[in-house]
C-alpha angles and dihedrals in degrees: 000000000000092000091052093051091048092049089051092051093048090047090051091049091049091050092048089050093050097043107026096163091064095054109026119111097146123082121238093253090052088049094053092046093047092047092050095045092042095051091048095047092045091051093046092046093052093047094048096041094104097044097043108014099181095045092042096051092045092051092046092050094048089046092051091051093049090047091052089049091050096047098044100031090226124116115189092198092055091046091051091049091050091050092050091050090052090053091056094058114099113227099201141000118223114211111203101167136029122195120195118198117198101188126034113209 
């Protein structure tokens, strides 16, 4: 099961690398910043995994996510937020009744 998930992830990264315009939802400056921060957090998490296991694993996981975001230019959380904001937009308004007032007061 683990090999299948790893192969799927690697294939997704390869596809995103080949056709970046289909998958990118992160700007280039965000990609550079995510890549740098992700690499740093991943390295720090791996080196501190034996002295502080919970903090090390958390840091390594966050770093891996940021590194993935920086390499591919795709952020699933940003994509989910954009989809949810599109669901909130009303397509049409149906007016069923109109009231006209001649005098105010």
